[in-house]
C-alpha positions as CSV (number, residue, x, y, z in Angstrom):
1,M,0.0,0.0,0.0
2,R,2.8,2.4,0.9
3,A,4.6,1.8,-2.4
4,T,1.4,2.3,-4.4
5,L,0.7,5.5,-2.5
6,R,4.2,6.8,-3.1
7,Q,3.9,5.9,-6.8
8,A,0.5,7.6,-7.1
9,G,2.0,10.7,-5.5
10,R,4.7,10.9,-8.1
11,A,2.1,10.4,-10.8
12,T,0.1,13.2,-9.4
13,V,3.0,15.6,-9.5
14,H,3.7,14.6,-13.1
15,L,0.0,15.1,-14.1
16,V,-0.2,18.5,-12.3
17,L,2.9,19.7,-14.2
18,A,1.5,18.3,-17.4
19,A,-1.8,20.2,-16.8
20,A,0.1,23.4,-16.3
21,M,2.0,22.8,-19.5
22,A,-1.2,22.0,-21.4
23,F,-2.8,25.2,-20.2
24,G,0.3,27.1,-21.3
25,S,0.2,25.4,-24.7
26,Y,-3.5,26.3,-25.1
27,L,-2.8,29.9,-24.3
28,F,0.3,30.0,-26.5
29,I,-1.4,28.6,-29.6
30,T,-4.5,30.8,-29.1
31,V,-2.4,34.0,-28.9
32,L,-0.3,32.8,-31.8
33,L,-3.3,32.2,-34.1
34,I,-4.9,35.6,-33.2
35,T,-1.7,37.6,-33.6
36,A,-0.2,35.7,-36.5
37,T,-1.9,37.6,-39.3
38,G,-1.2,41.0,-37.7
39,A,2.4,40.1,-36.8
40,V,3.2,39.1,-40.4
41,A,1.5,42.2,-41.8
42,V,3.1,44.7,-39.3
43,V,6.4,43.2,-38.1
44,G,7.1,40.9,-40.9
45,I,8.0,37.2,-41.3
46,W,11.4,37.9,-39.6
47,M,9.8,37.0,-36.2
48,V,9.3,33.4,-37.4
49,P,12.7,32.1,-36.2
50,E,12.3,33.6,-32.7
51,T,8.8,32.0,-32.5
52,V,10.2,28.6,-33.5
53,L,12.8,28.9,-30.8
54,L,10.1,29.5,-28.3
55,I,8.2,26.5,-29.5
56,R,11.3,24.4,-29.2
57,R,11.8,25.4,-25.6
58,I,8.2,24.4,-24.7
59,A,8.6,21.1,-26.5
60,D,12.0,20.4,-24.8
61,A,10.4,21.1,-21.4
62,K,7.7,18.5,-22.2
63,R,10.4,16.0,-23.3
64,R,12.2,16.4,-20.0
65,L,9.0,16.0,-18.0
66,T,8.1,12.8,-20.0
67,A,11.6,11.4,-19.6
68,R,11.6,12.0,-15.9
69,W,8.4,9.9,-15.5
70,T,9.2,7.1,-18.0
71,G,12.9,6.9,-17.3
72,R,13.6,6.9,-21.0
73,E,15.0,9.8,-22.9
74,V,12.9,11.4,-25.7
75,P,15.4,12.5,-28.4
76,E,15.2,15.7,-30.4
77,A,16.6,16.3,-33.9
78,Y,16.6,20.1,-34.5
79,Q,18.6,21.8,-37.1
80,P,20.6,24.7,-35.6
81,L,19.1,28.2,-36.1
82,T,22.3,30.0,-36.8
83,G,23.8,32.2,-39.5
84,P,22.2,35.2,-41.4
85,L,18.5,35.9,-40.9
86,P,17.4,34.5,-44.3
87,H,19.2,31.3,-43.6
88,R,17.6,31.0,-40.1
89,L,14.1,31.7,-41.6
90,R,14.6,29.0,-44.2
91,T,15.8,26.5,-41.6
92,A,12.9,27.3,-39.2
93,V,10.4,26.7,-42.0
94,K,11.9,23.5,-43.5
95,D,13.1,21.9,-40.3
96,P,11.2,18.6,-39.7
97,G,11.5,19.2,-35.9
98,T,9.3,22.3,-36.3
99,L,6.5,20.2,-37.8
100,T,6.9,17.6,-35.0
101,D,6.5,20.2,-32.3
102,L,3.5,21.8,-33.9
103,R,1.9,18.4,-34.4
104,W,2.4,17.7,-30.7
105,M,0.9,21.1,-29.7
106,V,-2.2,20.6,-31.8
107,A,-2.6,17.0,-30.5
108,Y,-2.3,18.3,-27.0
109,Y,-5.5,20.2,-27.5
110,A,-7.2,16.7,-27.8
111,Y,-5.6,14.7,-25.1
112,G,-4.4,17.4,-22.7
113,W,-7.7,17.3,-20.9
114,L,-6.8,13.8,-19.5
115,T,-4.7,15.6,-16.8
116,V,-7.8,17.1,-15.2
117,L,-9.1,13.6,-14.4
118,I,-6.7,13.7,-11.4
119,L,-9.2,16.0,-9.7
120,P,-12.0,13.4,-9.1
121,L,-9.6,10.4,-8.8
122,W,-8.0,11.5,-5.5
123,P,-11.3,12.0,-3.6
124,A,-12.5,8.7,-4.9
125,A,-9.2,7.1,-3.8
126,L,-9.6,8.5,-0.3
127,V,-13.1,7.0,0.0
128,V,-12.8,3.7,-1.9
129,D,-9.1,2.8,-1.1
130,G,-9.4,4.1,2.4
131,V,-12.0,1.5,3.1
132,W,-11.0,-1.2,0.7
133,A,-7.3,-1.2,1.3
134,G,-7.0,0.5,4.7
135,L,-9.7,-1.5,6.6
136,L,-10.2,-4.6,4.6
137,R,-6.5,-5.1,3.8
138,R,-7.1,-5.5,0.0
139,A,-5.0,-4.2,-2.8
140,P,-5.9,-0.5,-3.7
141,V,-8.2,0.0,-6.7
142,V,-8.3,3.7,-7.5
143,L,-4.7,4.8,-6.8
144,P,-3.3,2.5,-9.6
145,L,-5.6,4.4,-12.0
146,V,-3.6,7.6,-11.2
147,V,-0.4,5.8,-12.2
148,E,-2.0,4.4,-15.3
149,L,-3.3,7.9,-16.2
150,A,0.3,9.3,-15.9
151,D,1.7,6.4,-18.0
152,L,-0.9,7.0,-20.7
153,E,-0.3,10.7,-20.9
154,A,3.5,10.2,-21.0
155,R,3.3,7.5,-23.7
156,W,1.2,9.7,-26.0
157,S,3.6,12.7,-25.5
158,A,6.7,10.6,-26.1
159,A,5.2,9.1,-29.3
160,L,4.3,12.6,-30.7
161,L,7.5,14.3,-29.7
162,R,9.9,11.6,-30.9
163,P,11.5,12.7,-34.2
164,S,11.2,10.5,-37.3
165,P,14.0,8.1,-38.2
166,Q,14.8,10.2,-41.2
167,A,15.3,13.3,-38.9
168,L,17.5,11.3,-36.5
169,L,19.6,10.0,-39.5
170,A,19.9,13.5,-40.9
171,K,21.2,14.8,-37.5
172,R,23.7,11.9,-37.2
173,V,25.0,12.6,-40.8
174,E,25.4,16.3,-39.9
175,R,27.4,15.4,-36.7
176,L,29.6,12.9,-38.6
177,T,30.2,15.5,-41.3
178,A,31.4,18.0,-38.7
179,T,33.6,15.6,-36.9
180,R,35.0,14.3,-40.2
181,A,35.9,17.9,-41.2
182,D,37.8,18.3,-38.0
183,A,39.6,15.0,-38.5
184,V,40.5,15.9,-42.1
185,A,41.8,19.3,-41.0
186,A,44.0,17.7,-38.2
187,H,45.3,15.1,-40.7
188,G,46.2,17.9,-43.2
189,A,48.0,19.8,-40.5
190,E,50.0,16.7,-39.5
191,L,50.9,16.0,-43.1
192,R,52.2,19.5,-43.6
193,R,54.2,19.3,-40.4
194,I,55.8,16.0,-41.5
195,E,56.5,17.4,-44.9
196,R,58.1,20.5,-43.5
197,D,60.3,18.4,-41.1
198,L,61.4,16.1,-43.8
199,H,62.1,18.8,-46.4
200,D,63.7,21.4,-44.1
201,G,65.6,18.8,-42.1
202,A,67.1,17.1,-45.1
203,Q,67.8,20.4,-46.8
204,A,69.7,21.7,-43.8
205,H,71.7,18.5,-43.6
206,L,72.6,18.7,-47.3
207,V,73.7,22.4,-46.9
208,A,75.9,21.5,-44.0
209,L,77.4,18.6,-45.9
210,S,78.2,20.8,-48.9
211,L,79.9,23.4,-46.6
212,R,82.1,20.7,-45.0
213,I,83.1,19.3,-48.4
214,G,83.9,22.8,-49.7
215,L,86.0,23.6,-46.6
216,A,87.9,20.3,-46.9
217,Q,88.7,21.0,-50.6
218,R,90.2,24.5,-49.7
219,A,92.2,23.1,-46.8
220,H,93.5,20.1,-48.7
221,E,96.6,21.8,-50.1
222,G,97.6,23.9,-47.1
223,D,96.6,21.7,-44.2
224,P,95.9,18.0,-45.2
225,E,95.4,17.0,-41.6
226,A,92.6,19.5,-41.1
227,A,91.0,18.4,-44.4
228,R,91.1,14.8,-43.3
229,K,89.3,15.7,-40.0
230,L,86.6,17.6,-41.9
231,L,86.0,14.7,-44.3
232,A,85.8,12.4,-41.2
233,T,83.1,14.5,-39.6
234,T,81.3,14.7,-43.0
235,S,81.1,10.9,-43.4
236,A,80.3,10.2,-39.7
237,P,76.7,9.3,-39.1
238,T,74.6,11.6,-37.0
239,D,71.5,10.8,-34.9
240,R,70.2,14.3,-34.8
241,R,69.1,16.7,-37.4
242,P,67.9,20.3,-37.4
243,T,64.3,21.2,-38.1
244,S,62.8,24.3,-39.6
245,S,62.4,25.8,-36.1
246,G,66.1,25.3,-35.3
247,R,65.6,22.6,-32.7
248,S,67.0,19.1,-32.9
249,T,64.8,16.0,-33.1
250,R,65.5,12.3,-33.0
251,G,63.9,11.2,-36.2
252,P,61.8,12.4,-39.1
253,G,58.5,13.9,-38.0
254,S,59.1,13.2,-34.2
255,P,59.2,16.1,-31.7
256,G,62.0,14.7,-29.6
257,G,60.0,11.9,-28.0
258,R,61.1,8.9,-30.1
259,R,64.3,6.9,-30.1
260,A,67.3,7.9,-32.3
261,T,67.5,6.3,-35.7
262,S,70.6,4.4,-34.7
263,S,73.2,6.2,-36.8
264,R,71.1,6.2,-39.9
265,R,71.2,2.4,-40.1
266,S,74.8,2.7,-41.3
267,S,75.6,-0.9,-40.5
268,T,72.6,-2.3,-42.4
269,S,74.7,-3.5,-45.3
270,A,77.0,-5.4,-43.0
271,T,74.3,-7.6,-41.5
272,C,71.9,-10.2,-42.8
273,G,73.2,-10.0,-46.4
274,G,72.2,-6.3,-46.8
275,R,69.1,-6.4,-44.6
276,A,68.6,-4.7,-41.3
277,A,69.2,-6.9,-38.3
278,T,65.8,-6.1,-36.8
279,S,64.0,-7.7,-39.8
280,C,66.0,-10.9,-39.6
281,C,63.2,-13.0,-38.0
282,T,62.4,-15.6,-40.6
283,P,64.0,-19.0,-39.9
284,T,65.7,-21.0,-42.7
285,T,64.7,-24.5,-41.4
286,G,62.7,-26.0,-38.6
287,P,60.4,-24.2,-36.2
288,P,60.3,-20.4,-36.3
289,T,63.2,-18.8,-34.4
290,W,62.8,-15.1,-33.4
291,A,65.9,-12.9,-33.4
292,P,64.8,-9.4,-32.6
293,S,67.0,-6.4,-32.1
294,A,68.2,-5.4,-28.7
295,T,66.2,-2.2,-28.8
296,P,62.5,-2.6,-27.9
297,A,60.0,-1.4,-30.4
298,T,58.7,2.1,-29.5
299,E,55.3,1.8,-31.2
300,P,52.7,-1.0,-31.3
301,A,53.0,-3.4,-34.2
302,P,50.4,-2.7,-36.9
303,L,47.7,-5.2,-37.5
304,R,48.4,-7.2,-40.6
305,S,45.8,-8.2,-43.1
306,G,43.9,-11.3,-41.8
307,E,45.7,-11.2,-38.5
308,T,43.9,-11.4,-35.2
309,P,44.7,-8.9,-32.4
310,V,46.0,-11.8,-30.2
311,R,48.5,-12.9,-32.8
312,C,49.5,-9.3,-33.5
313,A,50.2,-8.9,-29.7
314,W,52.4,-12.0,-29.8
315,R,54.3,-10.8,-32.8
316,A,54.8,-7.5,-31.1
317,A,56.1,-9.3,-28.0
318,A,58.6,-11.2,-30.1
319,L,59.9,-8.0,-31.8
320,S,60.2,-6.2,-28.4
321,T,62.1,-8.9,-26.5
322,P,65.3,-7.3,-25.2
323,H,67.5,-10.4,-25.8
324,P,67.7,-13.1,-28.5
325,V,65.1,-15.8,-28.1
326,T,65.8,-19.3,-29.4
327,L,62.3,-20.6,-28.7
328,P,59.3,-20.0,-30.8
329,L,56.7,-17.7,-29.3
330,I,53.4,-19.6,-29.3
331,A,50.0,-18.1,-28.5
332,P,47.9,-20.5,-26.3
333,M,45.1,-22.6,-27.9
334,L,41.6,-21.7,-26.6
335,A,38.6,-23.9,-25.8
336,T,35.1,-23.4,-27.0
337,P,32.2,-23.4,-24.4
338,G,30.0,-26.5,-24.9
339,T,28.6,-29.7,-23.4
340,L,29.9,-33.2,-22.8
341,P,30.7,-35.3,-25.9
342,S,28.1,-38.0,-26.6
343,A,28.5,-41.4,-25.0
344,A,29.4,-42.9,-28.4
345,Q,32.4,-40.4,-28.7
346,D,33.4,-40.5,-25.0
347,A,36.4,-42.8,-25.5
348,R,37.9,-40.4,-28.0
349,W,38.2,-37.6,-25.5
350,A,40.5,-36.9,-22.6
351,Y,39.2,-34.9,-19.6
352,E,41.1,-32.4,-17.4
353,T,40.0,-30.2,-14.5
354,K,39.3,-26.7,-15.6
355,Q,41.5,-24.3,-13.6
356,D,40.4,-20.9,-12.3
357,G,43.6,-18.9,-12.7
358,Q,45.8,-17.0,-15.2
359,R,46.8,-18.7,-18.4
360,A,50.5,-18.7,-19.0
361,V,52.9,-20.1,-21.7
362,V,56.2,-21.2,-20.0
363,Y,59.5,-20.9,-21.9
364,L,62.4,-22.9,-20.5
365,A,65.5,-21.9,-22.5
366,G,67.7,-24.8,-21.2
367,D,70.1,-22.4,-19.4
368,G,68.2,-22.2,-16.1
369,S,66.1,-19.2,-17.1
370,V,62.3,-19.1,-17.5
371,V,59.9,-16.7,-19.1
372,L,56.2,-16.6,-18.4
373,R,53.9,-15.0,-20.9
374,A,50.2,-14.3,-20.4
375,R,47.5,-15.0,-23.0
376,S,48.0,-11.4,-24.3
377,G,51.7,-12.0,-24.9
378,E,52.8,-9.8,-21.9
379,D,55.8,-11.0,-20.0
380,I,54.5,-11.7,-16.4
381,T,57.6,-13.5,-15.0
382,A,58.4,-10.7,-12.5
383,A,54.9,-11.1,-10.9
384,Y,55.7,-14.7,-9.8
385,P,59.3,-14.9,-8.5
386,E,58.6,-18.2,-6.7
387,L,58.3,-19.9,-10.1
388,R,61.8,-19.0,-11.3
389,P,63.4,-22.3,-10.1
390,I,61.3,-24.2,-12.7
391,G,63.9,-22.8,-15.2
392,G,66.3,-25.6,-14.2
393,A,63.7,-28.4,-13.9
394,L,64.6,-29.9,-17.3
395,G,68.3,-29.2,-17.2
396,R,69.6,-28.2,-20.6
397,T,66.5,-29.3,-22.4
398,P,64.6,-26.3,-23.9
399,A,60.8,-26.5,-23.9
400,V,57.6,-24.5,-24.3
401,L,54.8,-25.5,-22.0
402,D,51.1,-24.5,-21.6
403,A,50.1,-23.9,-18.1
404,E,47.8,-22.0,-15.6
405,V,48.9,-20.0,-12.6
406,L,46.7,-20.6,-9.6
407,A,46.3,-19.2,-6.1
408,L,45.0,-21.9,-3.7
409,D,42.7,-21.4,-0.7
410,E,42.8,-23.3,2.6
411,Q,41.0,-26.2,1.0
412,G,43.4,-26.4,-1.9
413,R,40.9,-25.0,-4.4
414,A,41.8,-22.3,-6.9
415,D,40.7,-18.9,-5.8
416,F,40.8,-16.3,-8.5
417,Q,40.2,-13.4,-6.1
418,L,43.4,-14.3,-4.2
419,L,45.3,-14.4,-7.5
420,Q,44.2,-10.9,-8.5
421,A,46.4,-9.5,-5.8
422,R,49.4,-10.9,-7.7
423,M,48.5,-10.4,-11.4
424,G,49.2,-6.7,-11.5
425,L,52.7,-6.8,-9.9
426,V,54.9,-7.1,-13.0
427,Q,56.2,-3.6,-12.3
428,A,56.4,-4.1,-8.5
429,P,58.9,-6.9,-8.0
430,G,59.5,-6.0,-4.4
431,K,55.9,-6.5,-3.4
432,A,55.7,-9.6,-5.6
433,A,58.6,-11.1,-3.7
434,R,56.9,-10.4,-0.3
435,L,53.6,-11.9,-1.4
436,A,55.5,-14.9,-2.9
437,A,57.0,-15.6,0.6
438,S,53.6,-15.4,2.4
439,A,51.2,-16.8,-0.2
440,P,53.0,-18.5,-3.1
441,V,51.1,-19.4,-6.3
442,H,51.1,-22.9,-8.0
443,L,51.8,-23.6,-11.6
444,V,49.7,-26.3,-13.3
445,L,51.2,-27.7,-16.5
446,F,48.9,-29.4,-19.0
447,D,50.6,-29.4,-22.5
448,V,53.9,-29.2,-24.3
449,M,54.2,-27.5,-27.7
450,H,58.0,-27.5,-28.2
451,L,60.7,-29.8,-26.8
452,S,64.4,-30.2,-27.5
453,G,64.4,-28.0,-30.5
454,R,61.4,-29.8,-32.2
455,S,57.9,-28.5,-32.7
456,L,55.2,-30.7,-31.3
457,L,52.3,-28.6,-32.6
458,R,51.2,-31.2,-35.2
459,L,51.4,-34.1,-32.8
460,P,48.0,-35.3,-31.5
461,Y,47.1,-34.5,-28.0
462,A,47.6,-38.0,-26.7
463,R,51.2,-38.0,-27.8
464,R,51.9,-34.5,-26.5
465,R,50.4,-35.5,-23.2
466,A,52.6,-38.6,-23.0
467,R,55.7,-36.4,-23.7
468,L,54.6,-34.0,-20.9
469,E,54.1,-36.7,-18.3
470,G,57.4,-38.2,-19.3
471,L,59.2,-35.0,-18.3
472,G,58.4,-35.5,-14.6
473,L,57.7,-31.9,-13.9
474,E,56.8,-32.0,-10.2
475,G,58.1,-29.4,-7.8
476,P,57.3,-27.2,-4.7
477,Y,55.3,-24.7,-6.8
478,W,54.4,-26.6,-10.0
479,S,52.8,-29.9,-10.9
480,T,51.3,-31.9,-13.8
481,P,47.8,-33.0,-12.9
482,G,46.5,-36.2,-14.5
483,A,44.0,-36.5,-17.3
484,I,41.6,-39.4,-17.9
485,V,40.4,-40.9,-21.1
486,G,36.6,-41.5,-21.3
487,H,34.3,-41.4,-18.3
488,G,33.4,-37.8,-19.0
489,R,30.1,-37.9,-17.0
490,E,31.8,-39.2,-13.9
491,A,34.6,-36.6,-14.2
492,L,32.1,-33.7,-14.5
493,E,30.2,-34.9,-11.4
494,A,33.4,-35.2,-9.5
495,T,34.3,-31.5,-10.2
496,R,30.9,-30.4,-9.1
497,A,31.1,-32.5,-5.9
498,H,34.4,-30.9,-5.0
499,G,33.4,-27.3,-5.8
500,L,35.8,-27.0,-8.8
501,E,35.2,-24.6,-11.7
502,G,34.5,-27.1,-14.4
503,L,35.9,-29.6,-16.9
504,L,38.0,-29.4,-20.1
505,C,37.4,-32.0,-22.8
506,K,40.1,-32.5,-25.4
507,R,40.0,-34.8,-28.4
508,L,42.8,-37.3,-28.3
509,D,43.7,-36.7,-32.0
510,S,43.6,-32.8,-31.7
511,V,46.7,-30.9,-32.8
512,Y,47.7,-27.7,-31.0
513,E,46.3,-24.6,-32.8
514,P,48.1,-21.5,-31.5
515,G,45.7,-18.6,-30.8
516,V,42.7,-20.4,-32.1
517,R,39.4,-21.1,-30.2
518,S,39.0,-24.6,-31.4
519,R,36.0,-27.0,-31.2
520,N,38.5,-29.8,-30.5
521,W,38.8,-28.4,-26.9
522,I,35.5,-27.9,-25.0
523,K,35.2,-26.2,-21.7
524,I,32.3,-26.9,-19.4
525,R,31.8,-24.5,-16.5
526,N,30.0,-25.7,-13.4
527,M,27.2,-23.2,-12.7
528,R,25.1,-23.0,-9.6
529,T,21.7,-21.4,-9.1
530,A,20.3,-19.4,-6.1
531,D,17.3,-17.4,-5.2
532,V,17.9,-13.7,-4.7
533,L,15.9,-10.6,-3.7
534,I,16.1,-7.5,-6.0
535,G,17.0,-4.4,-3.9
536,G,18.0,-1.9,-6.7
537,W,18.9,-1.4,-10.3
538,L,21.3,0.5,-12.4
539,P,20.1,2.4,-15.6
540,G,21.2,1.1,-18.9
541,K,23.0,3.0,-21.6
542,G,22.6,3.3,-25.4
543,R,19.7,1.3,-26.6
544,L,18.9,0.4,-23.0
545,T,18.4,4.0,-21.9
546,G,15.5,4.2,-19.5
547,L,15.6,0.4,-18.9
548,P,17.5,-1.5,-16.2
549,G,21.0,-2.3,-17.3
550,A,21.6,-4.4,-14.2
551,V,19.8,-5.3,-11.0
552,L,21.4,-5.3,-7.6
553,V,20.5,-8.4,-5.7
554,G,20.9,-9.6,-2.2
555,Q,20.4,-12.5,0.2
556,R,19.3,-12.7,3.8
557,A,21.9,-12.9,6.5
558,G,19.8,-13.1,9.6
559,A,17.6,-10.1,9.7
560,A,19.7,-8.1,7.3
561,L,19.7,-8.1,3.5
562,R,23.3,-8.5,2.3
563,Y,24.4,-7.4,-1.2
564,V,25.7,-10.3,-3.2
565,G,26.2,-8.9,-6.7
566,S,25.0,-7.1,-9.8
567,V,23.2,-9.1,-12.6
568,G,23.2,-7.6,-16.1
569,T,22.6,-10.5,-18.5
570,G,20.0,-13.2,-19.2
571,W,16.9,-11.1,-20.1
572,S,15.0,-11.0,-23.3
573,E,13.8,-7.6,-24.5
574,A,10.2,-8.4,-23.3
575,E,11.4,-9.6,-19.9
576,R,13.5,-6.4,-19.4
577,L,10.5,-4.2,-20.2
578,E,8.3,-6.2,-17.8
579,L,11.0,-6.0,-15.1
580,A,11.3,-2.2,-15.6
581,A,7.6,-1.7,-14.9
582,L,7.8,-3.8,-11.7
583,L,10.9,-1.9,-10.5
584,R,9.2,1.5,-11.0
585,A,6.2,0.2,-9.0
586,G,8.4,-0.7,-6.1
587,A,10.6,2.4,-6.0
588,T,11.9,3.7,-2.7
589,D,14.4,6.2,-1.5
590,V,15.9,3.9,1.1
591,C,18.6,1.4,0.3
592,P,17.5,-2.0,1.5
593,F,21.0,-3.5,1.8
594,D,23.0,-3.6,5.0
595,P,25.7,-2.4,4.5
596,V,25.0,-0.1,1.6
597,P,27.0,-1.2,-1.5
598,A,29.1,1.2,-3.6
599,A,26.7,1.6,-6.6
600,P,26.8,5.2,-7.9
601,G,23.6,6.1,-9.8
602,A,21.6,3.2,-8.4
603,Y,17.8,3.3,-7.9
604,W,16.5,1.4,-4.8
605,V,13.4,-0.7,-4.7
606,L,11.5,-2.5,-2.0
607,P,13.0,-6.1,-1.8
608,R,9.7,-7.8,-2.7
609,L,10.8,-9.3,-6.1
610,V,12.3,-12.8,-6.0
611,G,14.6,-13.9,-8.8
612,E,16.7,-17.0,-9.7
613,V,20.2,-16.4,-10.9
614,R,23.0,-18.7,-12.2
615,F,26.6,-18.2,-11.1
616,S,29.9,-20.0,-11.1
617,T,31.3,-19.5,-7.6
618,R,31.4,-17.0,-4.7
619,T,34.2,-14.7,-3.8
620,R,35.7,-14.7,-0.3
621,A,33.4,-11.8,0.5
622,G,30.4,-13.8,-0.6
623,L,29.7,-12.0,-3.9
624,L,28.5,-14.0,-6.9
625,R,31.0,-14.6,-9.7
626,Q,29.7,-14.4,-13.3
627,P,26.0,-14.1,-12.4
628,S,23.3,-14.2,-15.1
629,W,19.5,-14.0,-14.8
630,L,17.4,-17.1,-15.1
631,R,13.8,-16.1,-14.2
632,L,11.6,-14.0,-12.1
633,R,10.0,-16.2,-9.3
634,T,6.5,-14.8,-9.3
635,D,5.3,-17.9,-7.6
636,L,7.3,-17.1,-4.4
637,T,7.1,-14.3,-1.8
638,P,10.3,-13.2,-0.2
639,E,9.4,-15.1,2.9
640,E,8.8,-18.3,1.0
641,S,12.0,-18.1,-1.0
642,A,15.4,-19.6,-0.2
643,A,17.2,-16.3,-0.6
644,D,19.6,-16.9,2.3
645,I,23.4,-16.7,2.3
646,P,24.7,-20.3,2.9
647,D,26.8,-21.1,5.9
648,N,29.7,-22.3,3.8
649,P,29.5,-20.6,0.4
650,V,31.8,-22.0,-2.3
């Protein structure tokens, strides 16, 4: 009853403001019609642009009022009234937005009277709902009509004030044209700057060269030693050049912020048969061997035709490695979400536990060193100093291994929240070392792609797995868990029983496909379900403007409602619209969660809606990981639901 009364009060405020605007529109149009003829005859048609501006202000005020009630923005698509007076007059007359506003004003004559129905509804509500809802404890009857009246008035106004698709498209084209003009101007200025730097810098260099040669010729007869020194400075490479402004830069078109051009590449002809050393990356035989220069790349590698961003990142990592690498850089193979293979195919698949950690490719150079690279190609070795001893685990045998870095909780289960404290410490080796001493990570190895100078990428999974297990990689902070062939159903049930993240299914005959999300590897995530109570929502953006982008959910912890997460996926468009109406009906100004979560811009609702969500695990703080919406439990009241935080959440 309180929520309905509060909603009816908001509807009344909306209708009163709408009635005032309707009265103003009546008065404005009446005065406009009476004075139009005289104004045109006496003052002239030059008053038309100012009149159109006034109409726009009235229509915009109505758009804001409608958006405040519906929660959905009503767009406008006006053409700007700028420039000389004839141009403004022509724009005011031809603008489709003017016709839209006038159409709304005329229509408001017909439906604006709906707002006066608020006058008899409130006395009726006091009599009928006062007895029906107050004394007999029944749902109110008249007050919801006030809300419906406000909804009807807002829907009609939004439909009439919304510009046509053609008008919206025209405005977008105008905006794109303006931004493109700015981009073209900036591009032209940059081209002129580069041309000036190249031309003036090269010209100044040639002038200086000519002067030195001329001085050397004059000094040759009288002072051969001085001439020899001048010629030596003339032929010496330089890493700086003057620009037109008289300053020195470190390369063509670069204002002092890029690296020197390395003595104009004077040693190019002496390396790689006339090619630059930095481009000598193509192997002659066997697996690819990268040999990048000692100077890291200063700019991101460009994306080649047909190349994925992941492979581009790995290529950039290879080119920026500060020392020669004798092992091929291999991007990890990815699994496709799916279900268990059929019973008939079960014996052709191997099953591994799905780990909840950070994917890493391990490079053992055979000299005691180790390099760990993340899925993106980033070198993450410094974040995990406790894993450095694995560099000597295979002696002088070089290898490239596929692995996962885990942080284990007290029960020995992978906890991604614990690992997050370590993942960002590549640039903080001191802190990484302290955390490694108190809470070391564990490296799980599950594939080998390169061994003893030979590529194993084309070998089937069964043979690669046998090679991996034959290496005997077991240590204080790394291990090689087993894999089973067949019995996929039993393996999946075992992971669920032990609270693990899921199962990986790999075809025994699958080759290793670097950087590819392959159907030969299938990942199955163990998902749980739970009842939750909706306590708030966050507004959506873009096409979801005015609709809930996510709902804030909680579960009971004794007498308090504890926040357990934000759910933003799982709805169809119709379900999202239905949920939006229910959330508006239960609006409140008081946050129902204890303690109040950090949710800027959230709208709170009474926790009377029960939902069912799917999630993977819970964090140590009890929050749901990877939640998605399943359904609205209209068959349950909050008291009947099982929306309670479990004693031992996993």
